[in-house]
C-alpha angles and dihedrals in degrees: 000000000000119000129185114254116241094251092051092047090050089053090050091048088055092051091049090051091049091050090051090050092051091047090055091048092050090058092060108114090212089069089073086077091052105054093166092057092045091051091051092050091049091048091051090047091052092052093046091046091066087069106024094055095059089038090059088052089050092052092050091051091048089053091050090050091051091048092050093047089053090052091049089054092046129095099252104096096192093051090043091055093049092047092048091051091055096047099081092054093045092048092048090051092049091048092052091049091049090055091046092051092050091053091048092051091050093049095043102082096150096236097045095099095047128106114242146217118225122205118194119186131180113244131184116343106067115224093005091053090054091051090048091051088054090049091052092049089051091048092055093045092051090048090050090053090051089052094049094247128140125237126207120186109223102177138354136181110196120211119235095243095041136284124060137294084199137354126181125189139167120234118201132185142081113344093334096163090050091063100035103038094098094059092082113111143053119327119197125198129199116192145119109269118228088242094054107107096184096050095243120160113242127199122217136155148215133192127226128199122188113198125187110239110238135197123250093249092054095063114034114203122189114223091222089064092060131091109196124194128180126204142162117284119247130210127026119009109096124238092337093077091065097046112051136038095231097141116096132206118189126191120196098211100200093056100025090234113157125195132174138190130187106153097103127065090222117082088206092056092045090051092050091051092046091052090051090052091046092053091050092051093048090047090051091050090054092048091051091050089051093048092047089059092058127093118300093244089072090067088077093055116118115249100037087152095223104159092203090059115095103227103167144022124207107204107188100180089057096035089233133137113194122195105202096198094064097023094232134135128219138182105278094199091057093046093051088055087062096263094134095144098102091051093046093048093049090052092047091050092048093049092046092056091050092049091050089055090047093050 
């Protein structure tokens, strides 16, 4: 029979207490005047309920088991026999619930069900790095299409010789962040550039950041903390780009975070997109600060999101993609077609095993 370990049970007790606290808050009549806050509380309750409801069943079964064991040890032989006959079924039920709760804890990573924003930037390598950044953006967009997700370009900065210095896009669908969270980090490419006359292999790099997309009410930003600049869009767009200052750059003064958006012709739409990106970056900064305060053994966890960390090498001459966190190789040609599933699944399995050990 499976039982919950004390640390896991303590975590579940904390979640049950938090759910009870939110339930009490939701009954406050004053919340009727704050529909955004009420909606957030109800959303949090719904997410917690996925775990706290089966945990309450588990606790009831554990109490029944304890009661039956007391009867078995008691002096009434008839009651002892009845209680003993019930024990196997009760223990099997508690064991199944314990397994279910473990799976729910492992799958409940808070941000897993969110949409995400992907930022791809050219690193060292000049023109080839910009082309590689474009290739990575295309890879993620093809993978998104295979998964039935939608992609919305938020900002791009084309390089003069092709490719991108930077491209930022939102990906929306079912559990997008769950599948893409491990893409954050440094990506290195080894290949022969089209401009290389002697056939020499060059090495260049790009960085990827995957940010969970957050709602307005989750990250409050004071207007007085913002510096907003408008400018003329650059790149594709016809005559419009030279006529109106539709592009928007926003600086969050307290954190020094700067975001920009120029994909839309409307300054209002560009500002809305830039604010969404700003909230996601500030949220990510807060998450990093929280994670850094945890135990040192978490530093080894896959998916730390450190952009300076080289996580993957794309070796085109050998048709090999190597993920350095899990020390595994994959078919590069298939991955570049958008068939990222084997890599994603291997990373999810690796992270799951680490989280089981941590729990």
